[in-house]
N, C-alpha and C positions, 0 to 999 in steps of 0.2 A: 527475040531480043539477043543481042550479042553480049559478050563479056565486057562489062565496063572496067575501068582501071582501078576502082577502089575496093579494098578488102576492109571490112569493118567488124566490130565485135557486138555482142549481145549482152544485155543486162543480167539475165538470169536463165533458169532452166526451161522457160517457155517463151515463145514469141509473143510480143505485145503487138497491138494494132499499129502503133507508131513504127515499130521495127519492121513489120511487113511492108509498110509504105516505103521505108528506106531501102529495103531489099528489092523492091520493084522499080526503084529509080534506075534509069538506063545507065548511069555512071557507076552503079554497083556491079562488082564482078565476083565477090566472094565474101566469106565469113570466116573469121578466126575464132576458135573456141578457147575458153579458159575453164579452170576448175569450177568456177561459179555456175557454169552452164550444165554441170553434170551432177546427177543424183544417183542414177543407176543405168546399166547398159540399155535396158528397154526404153527408159525415158529418153536417153540420148539418141537412140536409133529413131525414135518417133520424131524428135526435134529435127534431126537431119533430113528425114524423109519429107517433113513439112517444108524445110528450106529448099530442098531439091525440087519439090513439086511446084514451087512458085513460078519458075521460069523455064524456058527451053531455048538454048541449052541451059542446063541447071547451073546455079551458082556453085562455085568451088567452095569446099569446106576444108579447112586446115586446122592444125593444132601443133603446139610445140611438145613433141613426145621424144625427146632426146634420150632420156634415162638419167639416173642420178638426180641431181638437184632440179633439173628441168624436165619434169614429166607431169603434164596437166591432169591426165586421167590415171588414177591409181587404183582405187577400190574396184574390184571386178576386172582389172587388167593386170598383167604380169608386171612386177616391179623390175625395171631394167637397170643394169649397172651403169655407173658413170663411164664415159668413153675411156677415161684414163686407165680403168681396170683392164681393158682390152690391150692398151699399149703396154701395160706392165706384163701381161701374159706374153705379148710378142717378144719381149726382151729375153725370155727363157724358152718359149715354145712358139716360134713364128707361125708355123703352119696351123697349129691349134688355134692361135689367136685369129688368123684369117678365117678359118672355118667357123669359129665362134661368132665373129662379126657378121658373117653371112647368115647364119641361122638366127641370130638375135635380130638382125635387120628384117629377116623374113617374119619372125614372130611379131615384132612391133607392127609391121604393116598388115599382117593377116588379122590381128586383133582389131586394128583400126578399121579395116574393111568390114568387119562384122557389123559395125554401126553406121557404115556408109561414109566415113571420112575419106576424102580424096588423097590427102598427103600430109606429111609432117614436115615442119621446118627443121630438117636434120639430114645429114650429119654435120657437126661442127668441123670445119677444115682449118681452124686457127691452130697455131703452135702453142704447146704448153710451155709456159715460162713462170718464173717466180715473180714476174712483174704484174701480170693481170690477174686480179682476184675474181673478176666477173667471168673470166673464161676458166682459169684454173683446171679443175678435173673434168670439165666439159670437153677438153681437147684430148685426142688420142695419145699424143706424144709430143716431145720437143723436136723430134726428128721428122723433117718434112717428108722423107721417103716413106717412113712408117705410117704417117698420117694419111698419105695418098693411098697406100695399099689397104689399110683398114677401112678407109672411107669407101673405096671401090668395092670391097667385099660387102660392107653394110648396104650400100645402094643396090648392089646386084641382088642381095637377098630380098630387099624391099620390092624391087622390080619383079622378082619371081612371084611375089604375092599380089602383084597388080598395082603397085604404088610407085609413083614418081618421087624423086628426092629433091631437096633444096639445100645446097651447101651454104655455109655462112662462116665468117663475115668477111667478104672480099674487100680488100686484098690481104687481110689479116689483122686481127684485133689483139693478138697475144702480147705485143710489145708496148702496150700503153697501160699506165696504171689506172687512169680515171675510168669510171663506169659511165658509159654514154647515156644510161638512163638518167643520170643526175648531173652530168658535166660534159663538156666537149673535149674528148681526148685528143692530144696532139702527138703525132709520131714524127720525129725530126730526121729519120733515116733517109738516106739517098735511095733513089729508085732501084739502082743496081742491087743493093742489099735486099730490098723487099722482093725483087724479081728472083734472085738466087735462092732465097730461103722461104719466106712466107707464101709466096705465090706458087711454089712448086706443087703443093697439093691441089690448088685450084686449077693449075695448068693440066695436071694429070687428069682431073675429073672432067674438065672441059673437053679433053681429047677422048674421053670415054663415056660420052652420052649422058652426063648429068643433066637432068631436066630443068633445074632451076638453081639460081644463085642469089644471095642477098648481100648487098654491099654494107659495109660498116659505116656507122655515124662517127667516123674518125677523120681528122684532118691530117694529111700527110704533107706537112708544111714545106718540105724540100721539093715536092712534086707538083702540088697544085694549091690554090688558095681557098678551096672549098672542100668540105668533107666528101668522101668517096661517093656516097649515095646521091650527091648533088653534082657530081663531076662528069661532064662529057669526056674529059680526058681519060679518067679511069674506066668508065663504062663503055664508051664508044671506041676510043683509040686502043686501050690496053685489052679490055675484056673481049670486045667484039672483033676488032681488027687483028691485033697481035696474037690473041689466044684462040680466035676462031670460034668463040662460044655463040651458039645459036639457040640456047634455051631461054627460059623466062628469067628476067631480072625483077625481083621483088624488092621494094624499098624496105628498110627496117622501119619500125613504128615511128611515124612522124610526130607522135606525141612525146617522144623522148626529149629530154632537155638538150641533148646534142643536136637535135634537128631544128632548134629555135633559130639557128643562124640564118635561115632563109626567110624569116618573117612570119606572117600570118599563116594559118592553115592552108588557105587557098594559094598563097605564094609558095609554101613548101611543096604542095602537090604539083604546081606548075613547074617549079624548078627541078623536082625529081623526074617528072615525065620528060621534060625537055632534055635532061641529061641522058636519058635512055632507059629509065625504068619502064617496065611493061605494066606492073601493078604496084600500087602504093598502099601501105597499111596505116590506118588511124585507129588506135585502140584507147579505150578508157577515157574517151572524150567525145560524147555524142554530139555536142555543139560543134566541135571541130570537124567531125564527119559530115554534118549537115552543111557546113561552110564549104567543104571540099565538093560535095555533091552539087551544090548550087553553082559552083564555079566551073564544073565539068559537064554541065547539062548537054552541051553540043559536042563534047569531045569524041573523036573517032580516030582510031589508029588500027587499020586492018592487019598490019604485020603483028602487032602485039596480040590482037584477038586470035590470030592463027596460032601463035605460040601458046597462049593460055588454054586453048582447046586441048592441048596435049596433056594438061595437068589433071584431067579427070582420072580417078581411080578406076581400075578395071576388075571385073569379077566380084564375087561375094563369098565370104566364108561364114559358116555358123560356128558357134563354140564347139559343137560336136565334130565338125569338119577338122578343126584345128587339132583337137585332142586325138583324133584318129590318124593324123598325118605323121609319118615317121620323122618329119622335120621338127615337129613339136618336141618329141622325145630327145632329139639331138640338142635342141635349144635348151631344154631343161638340164641336160647333162652339162652343158657349157655354163649355164647360170650357176649350177652347184659348184663347178670347178672354180669359177671366178670368186664365188663367196668363200670357198675354202682358202684360195690364195690370199684374199683380203684378210681373213682371220689369221693366217700365218704371219702376214706383214705386221699385224697389230699384236702379235704374240698372245692371241686368245686361246 
Protein backbone atom coordinates (compact mmCIF):
# COMPACT_ATOMS: atom_id res chain seq x y z
CA UNK A 1 0.00 0.00 0.00
CA UNK A 2 1.12 3.56 -0.65
CA UNK A 3 0.72 6.57 1.63
CA UNK A 4 -2.81 7.91 1.40
CA UNK A 5 -3.47 11.64 1.80
CA UNK A 6 -5.29 11.59 5.18
CA UNK A 7 -3.73 11.88 8.63
CA UNK A 8 -6.22 11.14 11.41
CA UNK A 9 -6.23 10.81 15.19
CA UNK A 10 -7.07 8.10 17.72
CA UNK A 11 -9.51 8.05 20.61
CA UNK A 12 -7.27 6.72 23.39
CA UNK A 13 -4.08 4.87 24.40
CA UNK A 14 -4.94 1.62 22.57
CA UNK A 15 -6.12 0.90 19.05
CA UNK A 16 -9.75 -0.13 18.69
CA UNK A 17 -10.95 -2.58 16.04
CA UNK A 18 -12.71 0.28 14.25
CA UNK A 19 -9.54 2.38 14.24
CA UNK A 20 -7.53 -0.50 12.76
CA UNK A 21 -10.06 -0.63 9.94
CA UNK A 22 -9.69 3.11 9.33
CA UNK A 23 -5.89 2.88 9.36
CA UNK A 24 -6.01 0.09 6.76
CA UNK A 25 -8.08 2.23 4.39
CA UNK A 26 -5.97 3.06 1.30
CA UNK A 27 -6.65 6.80 1.70
CA UNK A 28 -5.07 6.85 5.18
CA UNK A 29 -1.43 7.89 5.30
CA UNK A 30 -0.70 8.80 8.91
CA UNK A 31 -1.71 9.26 12.52
CA UNK A 32 -1.37 12.35 14.71
CA UNK A 33 -1.06 11.68 18.43
CA UNK A 34 -2.45 13.74 21.31
CA UNK A 35 -1.98 13.66 25.09
CA UNK A 36 -4.97 11.30 25.40
CA UNK A 37 -3.01 8.64 23.52
CA UNK A 38 -0.19 8.63 26.08
CA UNK A 39 0.08 6.89 29.45
CA UNK A 40 3.77 5.91 29.63
CA UNK A 41 6.72 5.68 27.22
CA UNK A 42 6.46 1.87 27.04
CA UNK A 43 2.73 2.00 26.28
CA UNK A 44 3.25 4.67 23.59
CA UNK A 45 6.09 2.72 21.99
CA UNK A 46 3.86 -0.35 21.83
CA UNK A 47 0.99 1.64 20.29
CA UNK A 48 3.26 3.12 17.61
CA UNK A 49 4.82 -0.27 16.82
CA UNK A 50 1.31 -1.62 16.30
CA UNK A 51 0.45 1.30 13.99
CA UNK A 52 3.66 0.91 12.01
CA UNK A 53 3.15 -2.87 11.66
CA UNK A 54 -0.26 -2.48 10.02
CA UNK A 55 1.07 -1.52 6.59
CA UNK A 56 4.11 -1.33 4.36
CA UNK A 57 5.31 1.32 3.88
CA UNK A 58 4.31 2.09 7.44
CA UNK A 59 1.90 4.87 8.28
CA UNK A 60 3.51 8.13 9.36
CA UNK A 61 3.15 8.98 13.06
CA UNK A 62 3.35 12.63 14.14
CA UNK A 63 2.79 14.80 17.20
CA UNK A 64 2.87 18.49 18.18
CA UNK A 65 5.99 18.71 20.36
CA UNK A 66 6.97 22.37 20.01
CA UNK A 67 7.66 23.05 23.67
CA UNK A 68 6.05 25.53 26.02
CA UNK A 69 2.26 25.55 25.76
CA UNK A 70 2.23 23.06 22.88
CA UNK A 71 3.88 19.86 24.02
CA UNK A 72 1.60 16.81 23.87
CA UNK A 73 4.02 14.37 25.55
CA UNK A 74 5.22 15.58 28.94
CA UNK A 75 5.62 13.03 31.74
CA UNK A 76 8.63 10.88 30.89
CA UNK A 77 9.83 13.43 28.31
CA UNK A 78 11.92 16.55 28.84
CA UNK A 79 9.82 19.68 29.27
CA UNK A 80 10.90 21.98 26.45
CA UNK A 81 10.89 25.78 26.66
CA UNK A 82 8.63 28.00 24.60
CA UNK A 83 10.36 29.13 21.41
CA UNK A 84 10.30 32.74 22.61
CA UNK A 85 12.82 31.84 25.32
CA UNK A 86 15.36 31.07 22.60
CA UNK A 87 14.56 34.38 20.92
CA UNK A 88 15.10 36.23 24.19
CA UNK A 89 18.47 34.51 24.64
CA UNK A 90 19.41 35.46 21.06
CA UNK A 91 18.96 39.14 21.91
CA UNK A 92 21.84 38.96 24.41
CA UNK A 93 23.84 35.89 23.28
CA UNK A 94 23.17 35.06 19.61
CA UNK A 95 25.59 32.15 19.27
CA UNK A 96 24.46 30.57 22.54
CA UNK A 97 20.86 30.78 21.36
CA UNK A 98 21.66 29.12 18.03
CA UNK A 99 23.58 26.35 19.78
CA UNK A 100 20.76 25.94 22.30
CA UNK A 101 18.18 25.65 19.51
CA UNK A 102 20.30 22.99 17.82
CA UNK A 103 20.72 20.87 20.94
CA UNK A 104 17.11 21.26 22.09
CA UNK A 105 15.90 20.34 18.60
CA UNK A 106 18.14 17.28 18.77
CA UNK A 107 16.84 16.34 22.23
CA UNK A 108 13.18 16.72 21.20
CA UNK A 109 13.71 14.51 18.16
CA UNK A 110 15.87 11.91 19.90
CA UNK A 111 13.27 11.45 22.64
CA UNK A 112 10.46 11.08 20.13
CA UNK A 113 12.50 8.55 18.17
CA UNK A 114 12.78 6.36 21.31
CA UNK A 115 9.06 5.61 20.95
CA UNK A 116 9.05 5.52 17.14
CA UNK A 117 7.43 8.87 16.30
CA UNK A 118 8.40 9.96 12.80
CA UNK A 119 8.19 13.74 13.16
CA UNK A 120 6.84 16.69 15.12
CA UNK A 121 4.86 19.58 13.65
CA UNK A 122 7.56 22.09 14.57
CA UNK A 123 9.17 24.60 14.48
CA UNK A 124 6.79 27.57 14.38
CA UNK A 125 7.98 30.06 11.74
CA UNK A 126 5.40 32.76 12.52
CA UNK A 127 6.51 36.15 13.81
CA UNK A 128 5.92 37.08 17.44
CA UNK A 129 3.56 40.04 17.73
CA UNK A 130 1.25 41.59 20.31
CA UNK A 131 -1.65 40.80 17.96
CA UNK A 132 -1.88 37.01 17.94
CA UNK A 133 -2.44 35.31 21.29
CA UNK A 134 -2.69 31.83 19.74
CA UNK A 135 0.89 32.22 18.46
CA UNK A 136 2.38 34.44 21.16
CA UNK A 137 5.36 32.76 22.82
CA UNK A 138 5.24 29.86 20.37
CA UNK A 139 7.18 32.13 17.98
CA UNK A 140 10.93 32.60 18.31
CA UNK A 141 10.99 36.34 17.72
CA UNK A 142 9.41 39.38 16.09
CA UNK A 143 12.46 39.64 13.84
CA UNK A 144 12.13 37.44 10.74
CA UNK A 145 15.91 37.05 10.43
CA UNK A 146 16.17 35.71 13.99
CA UNK A 147 13.20 33.37 13.43
CA UNK A 148 14.89 31.95 10.33
CA UNK A 149 18.23 31.44 12.05
CA UNK A 150 16.79 29.76 15.17
CA UNK A 151 14.42 27.59 13.12
CA UNK A 152 17.33 26.46 10.94
CA UNK A 153 19.34 25.46 14.01
CA UNK A 154 16.35 23.66 15.59
CA UNK A 155 15.62 21.73 12.39
CA UNK A 156 19.30 20.87 11.92
CA UNK A 157 19.40 19.41 15.42
CA UNK A 158 16.24 17.39 14.78
CA UNK A 159 17.63 16.12 11.48
CA UNK A 160 20.81 15.06 13.30
CA UNK A 161 18.59 12.81 15.44
CA UNK A 162 16.93 11.33 12.35
CA UNK A 163 13.78 13.44 12.32
CA UNK A 164 12.32 15.65 9.56
CA UNK A 165 10.68 18.96 10.51
CA UNK A 166 7.44 20.70 9.55
CA UNK A 167 7.37 24.49 9.75
CA UNK A 168 4.11 26.37 10.32
CA UNK A 169 1.90 28.37 9.63
CA UNK A 170 2.63 29.50 6.03
CA UNK A 171 2.64 32.37 5.04
CA UNK A 172 2.42 33.67 8.63
CA UNK A 173 -0.20 33.61 11.40
CA UNK A 174 1.31 36.24 13.69
CA UNK A 175 -0.51 39.34 12.41
CA UNK A 176 -4.12 38.25 12.96
CA UNK A 177 -5.96 38.39 16.26
CA UNK A 178 -8.55 35.64 15.74
CA UNK A 179 -7.75 32.03 16.65
CA UNK A 180 -8.37 29.83 13.60
CA UNK A 181 -9.53 27.01 15.89
CA UNK A 182 -12.65 29.09 16.60
CA UNK A 183 -12.95 31.70 13.85
CA UNK A 184 -11.64 32.60 10.39
CA UNK A 185 -8.81 35.14 10.81
CA UNK A 186 -8.52 37.76 8.09
CA UNK A 187 -5.20 39.45 7.30
CA UNK A 188 -5.72 42.55 5.14
CA UNK A 189 -2.07 43.32 4.38
CA UNK A 190 -0.71 43.50 0.85
CA UNK A 191 1.39 40.68 -0.57
CA UNK A 192 4.56 42.81 -0.64
CA UNK A 193 4.46 43.35 3.12
CA UNK A 194 3.90 39.64 3.83
CA UNK A 195 6.67 38.69 1.39
CA UNK A 196 9.16 41.11 2.93
CA UNK A 197 8.44 40.19 6.57
CA UNK A 198 6.36 37.12 7.46
CA UNK A 199 7.56 35.01 4.55
CA UNK A 200 11.27 35.57 5.16
CA UNK A 201 11.64 32.65 7.65
CA UNK A 202 9.65 30.38 5.31
CA UNK A 203 11.79 31.43 2.35
CA UNK A 204 14.93 30.78 4.39
CA UNK A 205 13.78 27.30 5.41
CA UNK A 206 12.54 26.43 1.91
CA UNK A 207 16.05 27.21 0.68
CA UNK A 208 17.56 25.03 3.39
CA UNK A 209 15.89 21.63 2.98
CA UNK A 210 12.96 21.93 5.40
CA UNK A 211 11.06 18.71 4.84
CA UNK A 212 7.50 19.95 5.41
CA UNK A 213 5.36 23.08 5.78
CA UNK A 214 1.81 23.66 7.01
CA UNK A 215 -0.35 26.50 5.61
CA UNK A 216 -2.44 28.67 7.91
CA UNK A 217 -6.23 28.67 8.01
CA UNK A 218 -6.03 32.43 7.48
CA UNK A 219 -7.62 34.50 4.73
CA UNK A 220 -5.20 37.05 3.25
CA UNK A 221 -7.95 39.14 1.71
CA UNK A 222 -5.77 41.47 -0.37
CA UNK A 223 -4.08 38.47 -2.01
CA UNK A 224 -6.72 35.76 -2.51
CA UNK A 225 -10.36 35.10 -1.66
CA UNK A 226 -9.79 31.73 0.09
CA UNK A 227 -7.65 30.81 3.14
CA UNK A 228 -4.03 29.89 2.40
CA UNK A 229 -4.57 26.16 3.00
CA UNK A 230 -7.20 26.12 0.25
CA UNK A 231 -5.36 28.46 -2.12
CA UNK A 232 -3.62 27.28 -5.31
CA UNK A 233 -2.11 30.76 -5.50
CA UNK A 234 -0.39 30.52 -2.11
CA UNK A 235 0.62 26.86 -2.36
CA UNK A 236 1.39 26.35 -6.04
CA UNK A 237 2.37 29.82 -7.22
CA UNK A 238 4.09 31.31 -4.16
CA UNK A 239 5.34 28.29 -2.20
CA UNK A 240 6.15 25.88 -5.00
CA UNK A 241 7.07 28.14 -7.93
CA UNK A 242 8.41 31.38 -6.41
CA UNK A 243 9.98 29.84 -3.29
CA UNK A 244 11.00 26.55 -4.90
CA UNK A 245 9.74 24.42 -2.02
CA UNK A 246 9.69 20.70 -2.86
CA UNK A 247 8.82 19.24 0.54
CA UNK A 248 5.50 18.02 1.90
CA UNK A 249 2.60 20.43 2.36
CA UNK A 250 0.37 19.36 5.28
CA UNK A 251 -3.00 21.01 5.73
CA UNK A 252 -3.82 22.31 9.17
CA UNK A 253 -6.66 20.46 10.90
CA UNK A 254 -9.74 20.52 8.67
CA UNK A 255 -11.92 20.31 11.79
CA UNK A 256 -10.97 23.84 12.83
CA UNK A 257 -13.71 26.45 12.50
CA UNK A 258 -11.63 28.45 10.01
CA UNK A 259 -11.67 25.43 7.68
CA UNK A 260 -15.48 25.46 7.47
CA UNK A 261 -15.36 27.90 4.56
CA UNK A 262 -14.90 25.03 2.10
CA UNK A 263 -18.07 23.16 3.09
CA UNK A 264 -18.43 19.51 4.14
CA UNK A 265 -15.45 17.42 5.21
CA UNK A 266 -15.28 15.78 1.80
CA UNK A 267 -15.37 19.22 0.16
CA UNK A 268 -12.69 20.57 2.49
CA UNK A 269 -10.44 17.60 1.69
CA UNK A 270 -10.97 17.96 -2.06
CA UNK A 271 -10.32 21.72 -1.97
CA UNK A 272 -7.12 21.37 0.10
CA UNK A 273 -5.75 18.60 -2.13
CA UNK A 274 -6.63 20.46 -5.33
CA UNK A 275 -4.88 23.54 -3.94
CA UNK A 276 -1.68 21.54 -3.58
CA UNK A 277 -1.64 19.93 -0.12
CA UNK A 278 0.02 16.51 -0.08
CA UNK A 279 -1.55 15.36 3.19
CA UNK A 280 -4.63 16.63 5.02
CA UNK A 281 -5.39 16.41 8.74
CA UNK A 282 -8.77 15.66 10.31
CA UNK A 283 -8.66 15.62 14.11
CA UNK A 284 -11.24 15.14 16.86
CA UNK A 285 -14.03 14.28 14.43
CA UNK A 286 -14.18 10.56 13.59
CA UNK A 287 -17.27 11.00 11.42
CA UNK A 288 -15.52 13.72 9.44
CA UNK A 289 -12.52 11.43 8.95
CA UNK A 290 -14.78 8.63 7.68
CA UNK A 291 -16.45 11.04 5.28
CA UNK A 292 -13.05 12.05 3.91
CA UNK A 293 -11.91 8.43 3.56
CA UNK A 294 -15.07 7.51 1.66
CA UNK A 295 -14.56 10.45 -0.69
CA UNK A 296 -10.91 9.57 -1.38
CA UNK A 297 -11.18 5.82 -1.91
CA UNK A 298 -9.77 6.11 -5.46
CA UNK A 299 -7.44 9.06 -4.86
CA UNK A 300 -3.88 8.65 -6.16
CA UNK A 301 -1.16 11.29 -6.42
CA UNK A 302 2.27 9.70 -7.06
CA UNK A 303 4.23 12.96 -6.56
CA UNK A 304 2.71 13.46 -3.12
CA UNK A 305 3.38 9.83 -2.24
CA UNK A 306 7.05 10.27 -3.14
CA UNK A 307 7.27 13.38 -0.97
CA UNK A 308 5.55 11.66 1.97
CA UNK A 309 8.01 8.77 1.82
CA UNK A 310 10.72 11.22 2.96
CA UNK A 311 8.89 11.93 6.23
CA UNK A 312 9.76 8.65 7.94
CA UNK A 313 12.05 9.05 10.93
CA UNK A 314 15.43 7.36 10.72
CA UNK A 315 17.34 5.47 13.38
CA UNK A 316 16.36 4.72 16.95
CA UNK A 317 17.52 5.87 20.37
CA UNK A 318 17.03 4.30 23.75
CA UNK A 319 16.78 6.44 26.87
CA UNK A 320 20.24 5.11 27.81
CA UNK A 321 21.63 6.16 24.41
CA UNK A 322 20.38 9.70 24.95
CA UNK A 323 21.76 10.05 28.48
CA UNK A 324 25.18 8.80 27.37
CA UNK A 325 25.35 11.17 24.39
CA UNK A 326 27.37 14.39 24.96
CA UNK A 327 24.61 16.28 23.18
CA UNK A 328 22.22 15.42 26.03
CA UNK A 329 24.49 17.12 28.55
CA UNK A 330 24.76 20.19 26.33
CA UNK A 331 20.98 20.29 25.94
CA UNK A 332 20.56 20.10 29.72
CA UNK A 333 23.01 22.95 30.20
CA UNK A 334 21.04 25.11 27.78
CA UNK A 335 17.71 24.20 29.37
CA UNK A 336 19.10 25.25 32.74
CA UNK A 337 20.41 28.49 31.23
CA UNK A 338 17.03 29.28 29.68
CA UNK A 339 15.27 28.57 32.97
CA UNK A 340 17.67 30.85 34.82
CA UNK A 341 17.16 33.60 32.23
CA UNK A 342 13.37 33.25 32.61
CA UNK A 343 13.66 33.50 36.40
CA UNK A 344 15.70 36.69 36.07
CA UNK A 345 13.08 38.18 33.75
CA UNK A 346 10.43 37.48 36.39
CA UNK A 347 12.64 38.79 39.20
CA UNK A 348 12.44 35.44 41.00
